[in-house]
C-alpha positions in Angstrom: -0.1 0.0 -0.1 1.4 3.2 -1.0 1.5 6.8 0.8 -1.6 8.1 -0.7 -3.7 4.8 -0.3 -2.9 4.5 3.5 -4.0 8.0 4.6 -7.7 6.9 4.7 -7.2 4.1 7.1 -5.6 6.2 9.9 -8.3 8.4 10.1 -9.3 12.1 9.5 -9.2 13.1 13.2 -5.6 11.8 13.5 -4.6 13.6 10.1 -6.0 16.9 11.7 -4.3 16.2 15.0 -0.9 15.7 13.4 -1.2 18.9 11.3 -2.8 20.9 13.8 -0.1 20.3 16.5 3.0 20.8 14.2 4.4 23.1 11.4 6.7 22.3 8.6 10.4 22.7 9.4 13.8 20.7 9.3 16.0 19.0 11.8 19.2 20.7 12.3 21.3 18.0 11.3 19.0 17.1 8.1 18.2 20.3 6.7 17.2 18.2 3.1 14.2 16.9 4.6 11.2 18.8 5.4 9.1 17.5 8.4 5.9 18.4 10.4 7.5 19.2 13.8 6.0 20.4 17.3 7.7 23.0 19.3 7.2 21.8 22.8 7.1 18.3 23.6 5.1 18.7 27.0 2.4 20.6 25.2 2.1 18.2 22.7 2.5 15.2 25.0 -0.5 16.4 27.1 -2.5 16.7 24.1 -2.2 13.0 22.7 -3.3 11.9 26.4 -1.3 8.9 26.3 1.5 7.2 28.1 4.2 7.4 25.4 5.9 10.8 24.3 4.6 11.7 20.9 7.8 10.4 19.3 6.5 11.3 15.7 6.3 15.0 16.4 10.2 15.3 17.0 13.5 14.7 15.1 15.0 12.4 17.7 18.9 12.7 18.0 19.7 8.9 16.9 17.3 9.2 14.1 19.0 12.5 12.8 22.1 10.8 12.8 21.0 7.8 11.1 19.2 9.8 8.4 22.3 12.0 8.1 24.5 9.0 7.6 22.0 7.5 4.8 22.2 10.8 2.9 25.8 11.3 2.9 26.4 7.4 2.2 23.6 6.8 -0.2 25.5 3.4 -1.5 24.1 1.9 1.8 20.6 2.1 0.6 20.8 2.7 -3.3 18.7 0.5 -5.3 17.8 -1.5 -2.3 14.9 -2.8 -0.3 14.7 -0.7 3.0 12.9 -1.0 6.4 12.8 1.6 8.7 11.4 0.4 12.3 10.0 2.6 15.0 9.8 5.2 12.3 8.2 8.2 14.0 8.1 11.2 12.0 9.6 9.1 9.1 12.7 11.1 8.8 15.1 7.9 8.3 12.8 6.3 5.8 12.6 9.7 3.8 16.2 9.9 4.0 16.5 6.4 2.4 13.8 7.4 -0.3 16.2 10.4 -1.2 19.0 8.3 -1.1 18.0 6.2 -3.9 16.2 3.2 -2.2 14.1 1.1 -4.5 11.7 0.7 -1.7 11.0 1.8 1.6 8.7 0.8 4.2 8.4 2.6 7.3 7.0 0.9 10.6 5.4 2.0 13.5 2.8 0.9 16.1 1.7 4.6 16.9 -1.1 6.0 14.3 -0.5 9.2 14.6 3.4 8.4 13.6 1.8 6.5 10.4 -0.1 9.6 9.6 3.0 11.8 10.1 5.0 9.5 8.0 2.8 9.8 5.2 2.4 13.7 5.4 6.2 14.2 5.5 6.9 11.5 2.8 4.5 13.7 0.6 6.1 17.0 1.7 9.3 15.5 0.4 7.9 14.2 -2.8 8.7 10.5 -1.9 6.7 7.6 -1.4 6.8 5.2 1.4 4.7 2.0 2.2 3.6 3.0 6.1 2.9 -0.1 8.1 2.3 -0.9 11.7 4.3 -2.6 14.4 6.5 -5.3 13.1 8.0 -6.3 16.3 5.2 -6.4 18.7 4.6 -9.8 20.5 1.7 -10.4 17.9 3.8 -9.3 15.0 4.5 -11.4 12.5 8.2 -11.1 11.5 8.6 -9.8 8.0 12.2 -9.6 6.7 11.6 -9.3 2.5 14.2 -6.4 2.8 17.8 -5.9 2.3 18.4 -3.2 4.7 17.0 -2.6 8.2 17.3 1.0 9.6 16.5 1.6 13.3 16.7 5.0 14.7 16.8 5.4 18.5 15.0 2.2 19.5 16.5 1.2 22.7 15.1 3.7 25.1 13.4 1.2 27.2 13.6 -2.3 28.4 10.7 -4.2 26.6 10.7 -2.2 23.5 14.8 -3.1 23.3 14.4 -6.7 24.1 11.7 -6.9 21.1 14.0 -4.8 18.9 16.9 -7.0 19.5 15.1 -10.0 18.7 13.9 -8.7 15.4 17.4 -7.4 14.8 19.3 -10.5 15.6 16.9 -12.6 13.3 17.2 -10.0 10.4 21.0 -9.9 10.6 21.0 -13.6 10.9 19.8 -14.1 7.6 22.0 -11.5 5.8 20.2 -8.5 5.9 22.2 -5.3 6.9 21.4 -3.7 9.7 22.5 0.1 10.9 21.5 1.7 14.2 21.4 5.2 15.1 21.8 5.7 19.0 22.6 8.6 21.4 23.6 6.3 24.0 20.7 5.0 25.6 21.0 2.5 28.4 19.5 -0.8 26.6 21.6 -0.1 23.4 23.3 -3.9 22.9 26.8 -2.4 22.9 28.4 -5.7 22.4 26.1 -6.4 19.3 27.3 -3.1 17.6 30.1 -1.6 15.7 30.3 2.3 15.8 30.5 3.4 12.3 29.9 7.6 12.7 29.4 9.8 15.6 27.5 13.0 14.8 26.9 16.2 17.2 23.2 17.2 17.0 22.4 20.7 18.4 19.1 22.1 19.7 18.5 18.9 21.8 18.1 20.5 25.2 14.1 20.0 25.5 14.6 16.1 24.5 17.8 15.1 25.9 18.5 17.6 28.5 21.7 18.9 26.7 22.1 21.4 24.3 24.3 19.1 21.9 23.8 15.2 21.7 26.3 13.2 20.1 24.7 10.2 18.8 26.4 7.3 17.0 25.3 5.3 13.9 26.5 1.6 14.6 26.2 -1.6 12.4 24.4 -4.4 14.1 26.3 -7.5 14.1 
């Protein structure tokens, strides 16, 4: 299902929320990609009335680093089938599409994130297939891809455990796995090889520091 076809599935109310709570902008490290971004995480979170933060409304440091790396090294994805896990705003998936990926799937369990990814794809004139959760306990494993990209997915233990299982199986069948992470507690450090470090400015509200230095890793 393509970007245009999926939008009706997630509902007009969610679409209005996503567009009403955000405005077009760019992430500091990835100026090539236009995103619908919120300006205050606490205000936006209170509007959602959900336990989880609105990951889709912000460009998190790990995702920014991974998107930057893909754009700077298009050979990683060019002509290949790519899966972006826990896609949030879709910044990594969009970067992969801009870098020449043959087909990009963006997966997220949050319906608002799926709407945001579709909207953001349209803003950047790229097409994504946007789907629901692929790593949940009841999800069926789908690995018909060449590359898996995972930006900032090790922020809490249950999520990290499910993600590790998925990435382990992907790497085991020869899928290339790249991870962007700002040093989260549950990053499986023994399973990753650092490729690059980036300094992401403007992260005080999200990370509690003005500049965050996430790394891009290869999962092995």
